[in-house]
VEXFIGU-350918 format. One record per atom (N, C-alpha, C, O): x, y, z. Coordinates in steps of 0.2 Angstrom, whole numbers, padded with zeros to 4 digits, always signed. Layout:
REM VEXFIGU-350918
XYZ/...
***
This chain:
REM VEXFIGU-350918
+0107-0427-0202/+0103-0421-0204/+0096-0423-0204/+0093-0428-0206/+0092-0418-0201/+0085-0420-0199/+0080-0416-0203/+0074-0416-0201/+0082-0412-0208/+0077-0408-0211/+0075-0411-0218/+0078-0414-0221/+0068-0410-0219/+0065-0413-0225/+0068-0410-0232/+0066-0412-0237/+0072-0404-0231/+0074-0401-0237/+0082-0403-0238/+0086-0399-0240/+0083-0409-0237/+0090-0412-0238/+0093-0410-0245/+0099-0409-0246/+0089-0410-0250/+0091-0408-0257/+0095-0401-0257/+0099-0400-0261/+0093-0397-0252/+0096-0390-0253/+0103-0390-0252/+0107-0386-0255/+0105-0395-0247/+0113-0395-0246/+0116-0397-0252/+0122-0395-0254/+0113-0402-0256/+0116-0404-0262/+0116-0398-0267/+0121-0397-0271/+0111-0395-0267/+0111-0389-0272/+0116-0384-0270/+0120-0381-0275/+0118-0383-0264/+0123-0378-0262/+0130-0381-0264/+0134-0377-0267/+0131-0387-0264/+0137-0390-0266/+0138-0389-0273/+0144-0388-0275/+0133-0390-0277/+0133-0389-0284/+0135-0381-0286/+0139-0380-0290/+0131-0377-0282/+0132-0370-0283/+0139-0368-0281/+0142-0363-0284/+0142-0371-0276/+0149-0369-0273/+0154-0371-0279/+0158-0367-0280/+0153-0376-0282/+0157-0378-0288/+0156-0373-0294/+0161-0371-0297/+0150-0371-0295/+0149-0366-0300/+0152-0359-0299/+0154-0356-0303/+0152-0357-0292/+0155-0351-0290/+0163-0351-0293/+0165-0346-0296/+0166-0357-0291/+0173-0357-0293/+0174-0357-0300/+0179-0354-0303/+0170-0360-0304/+0170-0360-0311/+0169-0353-0314/+0172-0351-0319/+0164-0350-0311/+0162-0343-0314/+0168-0338-0312/+0169-0334-0317/+0171-0339-0307/+0177-0335-0305/+0183-0336-0310/+0186-0332-0313/+0184-0343-0311/+0189-0344-0316/+0188-0342-0323/+0192-0340-0327/+0181-0342-0325/+0179-0340-0332/+0177-0333-0332/+0175-0330-0337/+0178-0329-0326/+0177-0322-0326/+0170-0320-0328/+0168-0315-0331/+0165-0325-0326/+0158-0323-0327/+0156-0324-0334/+0150-0322-0336/+0159-0327-0339/+0158-0327-0346/+0156-0334-0348/+0156-0335-0354/+0155-0339-0344/+0153-0346-0346/+0146-0346-0348/+0142-0344-0345/+0145-0350-0354/+0139-0352-0356/+0135-0357-0352/+0139-0361-0348/+0129-0358-0352/+0125-0363-0349/+0129-0370-0350/+0130-0374-0346/+0130-0371-0357/+0133-0378-0359/+0140-0379-0356/+0141-0384-0354/+0144-0373-0355/+0150-0374-0352/+0150-0376-0345/+0153-0380-0342/+0146-0372-0341/+0145-0373-0334/+0142-0380-0333/+0145-0384-0329/+0137-0382-0336/+0134-0389-0335/+0139-0394-0337/+0140-0399-0333/+0143-0393-0343/+0148-0398-0345/+0153-0399-0340/+0156-0405-0338/+0156-0394-0337/+0161-0394-0332/+0159-0398-0325/+0163-0400-0321/+0152-0398-0324/+0150-0401-0318/+0146-0408-0320/+0143-0411-0316/+0148-0410-0326/+0146-0417-0328/+0138-0418-0328/+0135-0423-0326/+0135-0412-0330/+0127-0412-0330/+0125-0410-0337/+0129-0407-0341/+0119-0412-0339/+0116-0410-0345/+0114-0403-0344/+0112-0401-0338/+0114-0398-0349/+0112-0391-0348/+0105-0391-0345/+0103-0387-0341/+0100-0396-0348/+0093-0395-0345/+0093-0397-0338/+0089-0394-0334/+0097-0402-0336/+0097-0404-0329/+0100-0398-0324/+0097-0397-0319/+0105-0396-0327/+0108-0390-0323/+0104-0384-0322/+0103-0381-0317/+0100-0382-0328/+0096-0377-0328/+0090-0378-0323/+0088-0374-0319/+0087-0384-0323/+0082-0386-0319/+0084-0385-0311/+0080-0383-0307/+0090-0388-0310/+0092-0388-0303/+0093-0381-0300/+0091-0379-0295/+0096-0377-0304/+0097-0370-0302/+0090-0366-0302/+0089-0362-0297/+0086-0367-0307/+0080-0363-0307/+0075-0365-0301/+0072-0361-0298/+0076-0372-0299/+0072-0374-0293/+0075-0371-0287/+0071-0370-0282/+0082-0371-0286/+0085-0368-0280/+0084-0361-0279/+0082-0359-0273/+0084-0357-0284/+0084-0350-0283/+0079-0346-0287/+0077-0340-0286/+0076-0349-0292/+0070-0346-0295/+0072-0342-0301/+0067-0340-0305/+0078-0343-0303/+0080-0339-0310/+0085-0344-0313/+0087-0349-0310/+0086-0343-0320/+0091-0347-0324/+0098-0346-0321/+0100-0341-0318/+0102-0351-0323/+0109-0351-0321/+0113-0344-0325/+0117-0341-0322/+0110-0343-0331/+0113-0337-0334/+0112-0331-0330/+0116-0326-0329/+0106-0330-0328/+0104-0324-0323/+0108-0324-0317/+0110-0319-0314/+0108-0330-0314/+0111-0331-0307/+0118-0330-0308/+0121-0327-0303/+0121-0331-0313/+0129-0330-0314/+0130-0322-0313/+0135-0321-0310/+0125-0318-0315/+0126-0311-0314/+0127-0309-0306/+0131-0305-0304/+0123-0313-0302/+0123-0312-0295/+0129-0314-0292/+0131-0312-0286/+0133-0319-0295/+0138-0322-0292/+0145-0319-0294/+0150-0321-0291/+0145-0314-0299/+0151-0311-0301/+0154-0307-0295/+0151-0305-0291/+0161-0307-0295/+0164-0303-0290/+0162-0296-0289/+0163-0293-0284/+0160-0293-0295/+0158-0286-0295/+0151-0285-0292/+0148-0279-0292/+0147-0290-0290/+0140-0290-0288/+0140-0285-0282/+0135-0282-0281/+0144-0286-0277/+0144-0282-0271/+0144-0275-0272/+0140-0271-0269/+0148-0272-0277/+0148-0265-0279/+0141-0263-0282/+0138-0258-0281/+0138-0268-0286/+0132-0266-0289/+0126-0266-0284/+0122-0262-0284/+0127-0270-0279/+0122-0270-0273/+0122-0264-0270/+0117-0261-0268/+0128-0261-0268/+0129-0255-0265/+0126-0249-0269/+0123-0244-0266/+0127-0249-0275/+0124-0244-0279/+0117-0244-0280/+0113-0239-0280/+0114-0250-0280/+0107-0251-0282/+0102-0253-0276/+0096-0252-0277/+0105-0256-0271/+0101-0259-0266/+0104-0257-0259/+0102-0261-0254/+0107-0252-0259/+0110-0249-0252/+0104-0246-0248/+0099-0243-0251/+0104-0248-0242/+0099-0245-0237/+0102-0242-0231/+0107-0245-0229/+0100-0236-0230/+0102-0233-0223/+0098-0236-0218/+0092-0238-0219/+0101-0238-0212/+0097-0241-0207/+0092-0237-0204/+0087-0239-0201/+0093-0230-0204/+0087-0225-0202/+0081-0227-0206/+0076-0227-0203/+0082-0227-0213/+0076-0228-0217/+0073-0235-0216/+0067-0236-0215/+0077-0240-0215/+0075-0247-0214/+0071-0247-0207/+0066-0251-0206/+0074-0243-0202/+0070-0243-0196/+0063-0240-0196/+0059-0242-0193/+0063-0235-0200/+0056-0232-0201/+0051-0236-0204/+0045-0235-0203/+0053-0241-0208/+0049-0245-0211/+0046-0250-0206/+0041-0252-0206/+0051-0252-0202/+0049-0257-0196/+0049-0264-0198/+0051-0266-0204/+0049-0268-0194/+0049-0276-0195/+0043-0278-0199/+0043-0284-0200/+0038-0274-0200/+0033-0276-0204/+0034-0275-0212/+0029-0275-0216/+0040-0273-0213/+0042-0272-0220/+0041-0278-0225/+0039-0283-0223/+0043-0277-0231/+0042-0282-0236/+0047-0287-0236/+0046-0293-0240/+0053-0286-0233/+0058-0291-0234/+0056-0298-0231/+0052-0298-0226/+0058-0304-0234/+0056-0310-0232/+0058-0311-0224/+0055-0315-0221/+0064-0309-0223/+0067-0310-0216/+0062-0308-0211/+0061-0311-0206/+0059-0302-0212/+0055-0299-0207/+0048-0302-0205/+0045-0301-0200/+0047-0307-0210/+0041-0311-0208/+0042-0318-0204/+0038-0321-0203/+0049-0319-0203/+0051-0325-0200/+0050-0325-0192/+0049-0331-0189/+0049-0319-0189/+0048-0319-0182/+0045-0313-0180/+0045-0308-0183/+0042-0313-0174/+0039-0307-0171/+0043-0303-0166/+0041-0297-0165/+0048-0306-0163/+0051-0303-0158/+0058-0306-0157/+0060-0311-0159/+0063-0302-0154/+0069-0305-0152/+0070-0302-0145/+0068-0297-0143/+0074-0306-0141/+0075-0305-0134/+0082-0306-0133/+0085-0310-0135/+0085-0301-0129/+0092-0301-0127/+0093-0303-0120/+0090-0301-0116/+0099-0307-0119/+0101-0309-0113/+0104-0303-0109/+0107-0299-0112/+0103-0302-0103/+0105-0297-0099/+0113-0297-0099/+0116-0302-0099/+0116-0291-0098/+0124-0291-0098/+0126-0296-0092/+0132-0299-0093/+0123-0296-0087/+0125-0300-0081/+0125-0308-0083/+0129-0311-0081/+0119-0310-0086/+0119-0317-0088/+0124-0318-0093/+0127-0324-0093/+0126-0314-0098/+0131-0315-0103/+0138-0316-0100/+0141-0320-0102/+0139-0312-0095/+0145-0312-0091/+0146-0319-0088/+0152-0321-0086/+0141-0322-0087/+0141-0329-0083/+0142-0335-0089/+0142-0340-0087/+0144-0333-0095/+0145-0337-0100/+0140-0343-0101/+0142-0349-0103/+0134-0341-0100/+0129-0346-0101/+0127-0351-0096/+0123-0355-0096/+0130-0349-0090/+0129-0354-0084/+0121-0353-0082/+0118-0348-0082/+0119-0359-0081/+0111-0360-0080/+0107-0360-0086/+0101-0362-0085/+0110-0360-0092/+0106-0360-0098/+0106-0368-0100/+0111-0371-0100/+0100-0370-0103/+0100-0376-0107/+0099-0374-0114/+0095-0371-0116/+0104-0376-0118/+0104-0375-0125/+0103-0381-0129/+0107-0386-0128/+0098-0382-0133/+0097-0388-0137/+0100-0387-0144/+0101-0381-0147/+0102-0392-0147/+0105-0391-0154/+0104-0397-0158/+0101-0403-0156/+0105-0396-0165/+0104-0401-0170/+0106-0399-0176/+0107-0393-0178/+0108-0404-0181/+0110-0403-0187/+0105-0403-0192/+0100-0407-0192/+0105-0398-0197/+0099-0398-0202/+0103-0397-0209/+0108-0394-0209/+0099-0399-0214/+0101-0396-0221/+0098-0390-0222/+0093-0388-0220/+0102-0385-0226/+0100-0379-0227/+0101-0377-0235/+0105-0381-0238/+0099-0371-0237/+0101-0369-0244/+0108-0368-0245/+0111-0367-0250/+0112-0368-0239/+0119-0366-0239/+0123-0372-0236/+0129-0370-0233/+0121-0378-0237/+0125-0383-0234/+0122-0385-0227/+0117-0382-0224/+0126-0390-0224/+0124-0392-0217/+0124-0386-0212/+0129-0382-0212/+0119-0385-0208/+0118-0380-0203/+0117-0383-0196/+0113-0387-0195/+0121-0380-0192/+0121-0382-0184/+0116-0376-0181/+0118-0371-0181/+0111-0378-0178/+0106-0374-0175/+0106-0375-0168/+0105-0381-0166/+0106-0370-0164/+0106-0370-0157/+0100-0366-0154/+0099-0360-0157/+0097-0367-0149/+0092-0363-0146/+0090-0365-0139/+0091-0370-0137/+0087-0360-0135/+0085-0361-0129/+0077-0361-0129/+0074-0361-0134/+0074-0362-0123/+0067-0362-0123/+0064-0355-0126/+0058-0355-0128/+0068-0350-0126/+0066-0343-0128/+0066-0342-0135/+0063-0338-0138/+0071-0346-0139/+0072-0345-0146/+0079-0347-0148/+0083-0349-0144/+0080-0346-0155/+0086-0348-0158/+0092-0344-0155/+0091-0337-0155/+0097-0346-0153/+0103-0342-0151/+0109-0343-0155/+0114-0340-0154/+0109-0349-0159/+0115-0350-0163/+0114-0353-0170/+0110-0358-0170/+0117-0351-0175/+0116-0354-0182/+0123-0354-0185/+0126-0349-0186/+0126-0360-0187/+0133-0360-0190/+0132-0364-0196/+0128-0369-0196/+0137-0363-0201/+0137-0367-0207/+0143-0371-0208/+0149-0368-0206/+0143-0377-0210/+0149-0381-0210/+0152-0383-0217/+0156-0386-0218/+0148-0380-0222/+0150-0381-0229/+0157-0379-0231/+0161-0383-0235/+0160-0374-0228/+0167-0372-0230/+0172-0373-0224/+0177-0371-0225/+0169-0376-0219/+0174-0377-0213/+0173-0385-0212/+0174-0389-0217/+0171-0387-0206/+0170-0394-0205/+0164-0394-0200/+0163-0389-0196/+0161-0400-0199/+0156-0400-0194/+0159-0400-0187/+0156-0397-0182/+0165-0403-0186/+0168-0402-0180/+0170-0395-0178/+0169-0393-0172/+0173-0391-0183/+0175-0384-0181/+0169-0380-0180/+0169-0376-0175/+0163-0381-0183/+0157-0377-0182/+0154-0379-0175/+0152-0374-0172/+0154-0385-0173/+0152-0387-0167/+0156-0384-0161/+0153-0381-0157/+0162-0384-0162/+0167-0382-0157/+0166-0374-0157/+0166-0371-0151/+0165-0371-0162/+0164-0363-0162/+0158-0361-0158/+0159-0357-0154/+0153-0364-0160/+0147-0362-0156/+0147-0364-0149/+0144-0361-0144/+0149-0370-0147/+0150-0372-0140/+0154-0367-0136/+0153-0366-0130/+0159-0365-0139/+0164-0360-0136/+0160-0353-0134/+0163-0350-0130/+0155-0352-0137/+0152-0345-0136/+0149-0345-0129/+0149-0340-0126/+0146-0351-0127/+0143-0351-0120/+0145-0357-0116/+0142-0362-0115/+0152-0357-0114/+0155-0363-0112/+0152-0366-0105/+0153-0372-0104/+0148-0362-0102/+0146-0365-0095/+0138-0367-0096/+0135-0369-0091/+0136-0367-0102/+0129-0369-0103/+0128-0377-0103/+0134-0380-0104/+0122-0379-0102/+0121-0387-0103/+0119-0388-0110/+0114-0384-0112/+0122-0392-0114/+0120-0393-0121/+0117-0400-0122/+0119-0405-0120/+0111-0400-0125/+0107-0406-0126/+0105-0407-0133/+0102-0402-0136/+0107-0412-0136/+0105-0414-0143/+0097-0415-0144/+0095-0420-0141/+0094-0411-0147/+0086-0412-0148/+0084-0408-0154/+0080-0403-0153/+0085-0411-0160/+0083-0407-0166/+0076-0406-0167/+0074-0401-0170/+0072-0411-0164/+0065-0411-0165/+0062-0404-0162/+0057-0402-0164/+0065-0403-0156/+0062-0397-0152/+0064-0390-0157/+0060-0386-0156/+0069-0390-0161/+0071-0384-0165/+0067-0384-0172/+0067-0379-0175/+0065-0390-0174/+0063-0391-0181/+0058-0386-0183/+0059-0384-0189/+0053-0385-0180/+0048-0380-0182/+0051-0373-0184/+0049-0370-0189/+0055-0371-0179/+0058-0364-0180/+0063-0365-0186/+0063-0360-0190/+0067-0370-0187/+0072-0371-0192/+0068-0371-0199/+0070-0368-0204/+0063-0375-0200/+0059-0375-0206/+0056-0368-0208/+0057-0366-0214/+0054-0364-0203/+0052-0358-0205/+0058-0353-0206/+0057-0349-0211/+0063-0354-0203/+0069-0350-0204/+0072-0350-0211/+0074-0345-0214/+0072-0357-0214/+0074-0358-0221/+0068-0358-0226/+0069-0360-0232/+0062-0356-0223/+0056-0356-0228/+0055-0362-0231/+0054-0362-0237/+0056-0368-0228/+0056-0374-0231/+0049-0377-0231/+0048-0382-0234/+0044-0375-0227/+0038-0378-0226/+0033-0375-0231/+0033-0369-0232/+0028-0379-0233/+0023-0376-0238/+0018-0372-0234/+0015-0367-0237/+0017-0374-0228/+0012-0371-0224/+0015-0366-0219/+0021-0367-0217/+0011-0361-0217/+0014-0356-0212/+0015-0360-0205/+0011-0363-0203/+0021-0359-0203/+0023-0362-0196/+0023-0356-0191/+0022-0350-0193/+0024-0358-0185/+0025-0352-0180/+0031-0348-0181/+0036-0351-0184/+0031-0342-0180/+0036-0337-0181/+0042-0340-0177/+0042-0343-0172/+0048-0338-0180/+0054-0340-0177/+0057-0335-0172/+0059-0329-0174/+0057-0336-0165/+0059-0331-0160/+0067-0332-0160/+0070-0337-0161/+0070-0326-0158/+0077-0326-0157/+0079-0324-0150/+0075-0321-0147/+0084-0327-0148/+0087-0326-0141/+0094-0324-0142/+0099-0328-0143/+0095-0317-0141/+0102-0314-0143/+0106-0315-0136/+0105-0312-0131/+0112-0318-0137/+0117-0319-0131/+0123-0316-0133/+0127-0319-0137/+0125-0310-0130/+0131-0306-0132/+0132-0301-0128/+0128-0299-0123/+0137-0297-0129/+0139-0291-0125/+0135-0285-0127/+0132-0286-0133/+0134-0280-0123/+0129-0275-0125/+0131-0272-0132/+0126-0271-0136/+0137-0270-0134/+0139-0268-0140/+0137-0273-0146/+0134-0271-0151/+0138-0279-0145/+0137-0284-0150/+0129-0284-0151/+0127-0284-0157/+0125-0284-0146/+0118-0284-0147/+0115-0278-0151/+0111-0279-0155/+0118-0272-0149/+0116-0266-0153/+0118-0267-0161/+0114-0266-0165/+0124-0270-0162/+0125-0271-0169/+0121-0276-0172/+0118-0275-0178/+0119-0282-0169/+0115-0287-0171/+0108-0284-0172/+0104-0286-0177/+0105-0280-0168/+0099-0277-0169/+0099-0273-0175/+0094-0272-0178/+0104-0269-0176/+0105-0265-0182/+0104-0269-0188/+0101-0267-0193/+0108-0275-0188/+0108-0279-0194/+0101-0282-0196/+0099-0283-0201/+0097-0283-0190/+0090-0285-0191/+0086-0281-0195/+0080-0283-0198/+0088-0274-0196/+0084-0269-0199/+0085-0269-0207/+0082-0266-0210/+0090-0273-0209/+0092-0273-0216/+0087-0277-0220/+0087-0283-0219/+0083-0275-0224/+0078-0279-0228/+0082-0284-0232/+0087-0283-0235/+0078-0290-0233/+0081-0295-0238/+0082-0292-0245/+0078-0288-0247/+0087-0294-0248/+0089-0291-0255/+0092-0285-0255/+0094-0282-0260/+0094-0282-0249/+0097-0275-0248/+0103-0276-0244/+0104-0281-0241/+0108-0271-0244/+0114-0271-0241/+0115-0265-0237/+0112-0260-0239/+0120-0265-0233/+0122-0258-0230/+0130-0259-0229/+0133-0264-0231/+0133-0254-0225/+0140-0254-0224/+0142-0255-0217/+0137-0253-0213/+0148-0257-0215/+0150-0257-0208/+0150-0250-0205/+0148-0249-0199/+0151-0245-0209/+0151-0238-0206/+0144-0236-0205/+0143-0232-0200/+0140-0238-0209/+0133-0236-0208/+0130-0239-0202/+0126-0236-0198/+0132-0245-0201/+0130-0248-0194/+0133-0245-0188/+0129-0244-0183/+0139-0242-0189/+0142-0239-0183/+0138-0232-0182/+0137-0230-0176/+0136-0229-0188/+0132-0223-0187/+0125-0225-0183/+0123-0221-0179/+0122-0230-0185/+0116-0232-0183/+0116-0233-0175/+0111-0232-0172/+0121-0236-0173/+0121-0237-0166/+0124-0232-0162/+0125-0232-0156/+0125-0226-0165/+0127-0220-0161/+0135-0219-0160/+0137-0216-0155/+0139-0223-0164/+0146-0223-0162/+0150-0223-0169/+0153-0228-0171/+0149-0218-0173/+0152-0218-0180/+0159-0220-0180/+0162-0222-0186/+0163-0219-0175/+0170-0220-0175/+0172-0228-0174/+0178-0230-0174/+0167-0231-0172/+0168-0238-0170/+0167-0243-0176/+0165-0249-0175/+0170-0242-0182/+0169-0246-0187/+0173-0253-0186/+0170-0258-0188/+0179-0252-0183/+0182-0259-0182/+0179-0263-0177/+0178-0269-0178/+0176-0260-0172/+0172-0264-0167/+0166-0267-0170/+0164-0272-0168/+0163-0263-0174/+0157-0265-0177/+0158-0271-0182/+0155-0276-0182/+0164-0271-0185/+0166-0277-0189/+0167-0283-0185/+0165-0288-0187/+0170-0282-0179/+0171-0288-0175/+0165-0291-0173/+0164-0297-0172/+0160-0286-0171/+0154-0288-0168/+0150-0292-0174/+0146-0297-0173/+0150-0289-0180/+0147-0293-0186/+0150-0300-0186/+0146-0304-0188/+0156-0300-0186/+0159-0307-0187/+0158-0312-0181/+0158-0318-0182/+0156-0309-0175/+0154-0313-0170/+0147-0315-0169/+0144-0318-0165/+0143-0313-0174/+0136-0314-0174/+0135-0322-0174/+0137-0325-0178/+0131-0324-0169/+0130-0331-0168/+0124-0334-0172/+0124-0340-0172/+0120-0330-0174/+0114-0332-0178/+0114-0330-0185/+0110-0326-0187/+0119-0334-0189/+0120-0332-0196/+0113-0333-0200/+0109-0337-0198/+0113-0330-0205/+0107-0330-0210/+0101-0326-0207/+0098-0321-0210/+0098-0328-0201/+0093-0324-0198/+0095-0317-0196/+0092-0312-0198/+0100-0316-0192/+0103-0310-0191/+0108-0309-0197/+0113-0312-0197/+0106-0305-0202/+0110-0305-0209/+0116-0302-0209/+0117-0296-0212/+0121-0304-0206/+0128-0301-0206/+0131-0302-0213/+0135-0298-0215/+0128-0306-0217/+0130-0306-0224/+0128-0300-0228/+0131-0299-0234/+0124-0296-0226/+0122-0290-0229/+0126-0284-0227/+0125-0278-0230/+0131-0285-0223/+0136-0279-0222/+0142-0280-0226/+0145-0285-0226/+0143-0274-0230/+0149-0274-0235/+0153-0268-0233/+0151-0264-0229/+0159-0268-0236/+0164-0263-0235/+0161-0257-0240/+0158-0258-0245/+0163-0251-0238/+0161-0245-0242/+0164-0246-0249/+0161-0243-0254/+0169-0249-0250/+0172-0250-0257/+0169-0254-0261/+0170-0255-0267/+0164-0258-0258/+0160-0263-0262/+0163-0270-0261/+0161-0275-0264/+0169-0270-0257/+0171-0277-0256/+0167-0281-0251/+0163-0278-0247/+0167-0287-0251/+0163-0292-0247/+0164-0291-0240/+0160-0292-0236/+0171-0290-0238/+0173-0290-0231/+0174-0297-0229/+0174-0302-0234/+0174-0299-0223/+0174-0306-0221/+0168-0309-0220/+0162-0306-0220/+0168-0316-0219/+0162-0319-0217/+0165-0325-0213/+0169-0329-0215/+0162-0326-0207/+0164-0331-0202/+0164-0338-0204/+0168-0342-0203/+0159-0340-0209/+0158-0346-0211/+0160-0347-0218/+0159-0352-0221/+0164-0343-0221/+0167-0343-0227/+0164-0339-0232/+0158-0338-0233/+0168-0335-0236/+0166-0330-0241/+0161-0333-0246/+0157-0330-0249/+0163-0340-0249/+0158-0342-0253/+0151-0343-0251/+0146-0342-0255/+0150-0344-0244/+0143-0344-0241/+0140-0337-0241/+0134-0337-0243/+0144-0332-0240/+0142-0325-0240/+0139-0323-0247/+0134-0321-0248/+0144-0325-0252/+0142-0323-0259/+0135-0327-0261/+0131-0324-0264/+0135-0333-0259/+0129-0337-0261/+0123-0334-0257/+0118-0334-0261/+0123-0332-0251/+0118-0329-0248/+0115-0323-0251/+0109-0322-0253/+0120-0318-0253/+0118-0312-0256/+0115-0313-0263/+0110-0310-0265/+0118-0318-0267/+0115-0320-0273/+0109-0323-0273/+0104-0321-0277/+0108-0327-0268/+0101-0331-0267/+0096-0326-0266/+0090-0326-0268/+0097-0321-0261/+0092-0316-0259/+0091-0311-0265/+0085-0310-0267/+0096-0309-0268/+0095-0304-0274/+0091-0307-0280/+0087-0304-0282/+0093-0313-0281/+0089-0317-0287/+0082-0318-0285/+0078-0317-0289/+0081-0320-0279/+0074-0321-0277/+0070-0315-0277/+0064-0315-0278/+0073-0309-0275/+0070-0303-0274/+0067-0300-0281/+0062-0297-0282/+0071-0302-0286/+0070-0300-0293/+0066-0305-0297/+0065-0304-0303/+0066-0311-0295/+0063-0317-0299/+0055-0315-0300/+0052-0319-0303/
***
């Protein structure tokens, strides 16, 4: 792992265990009970969580409960039409990470990445080990291995563009990655994205990019936004095939019922991302 924020991966591991305990205790565990079950003092556990997300474990527990998705839909739902009118200069943290995204042409996509050089590297992130891939034009892939394995994550992203040439070069990607996870104290260059997908997929991913940090929308809302309201199932598939997790915020897409829906890299990661953003937005 090559990122200077290696502590973040440890923090996610602790939080992953906390999610399980909170679920088992139905969200009613005290700070002392949570800390004790993870063999930490209450003071250390509180410091760890407060440093990671900016709020106390007690407050954070509210964001990790299974009912949080329904609360998000009630209190932080955004229509993509409204989000689009705000534009990418909006207040969401995500919107400050890059100035543009560029999509590969359908013909290039049909060639499965032939002629592309894709650089890759492993980094620590707030959500465990992250595999990041990018071309000279920008980041094209981000996957998380905390709930799968490093091997499965690598195989998954390699299979997206089987005819590309892959070169391990984390230092080339590092400035973009530091900015992507907001890990640097000084402002770095914006993080450009290079979207590699079928035309429908790219439409869905562009719609996801309009959802401000700390807010959520529904799969059906995305289908409306791309002009195909009956394509909810196809939208769900495209959301699941999003290759640039976290930056293209597929974790902000929920079912109308308030259910989390699926998440390619594991539902605990999706819950952690939503809780992380909501807590930071209100901290």
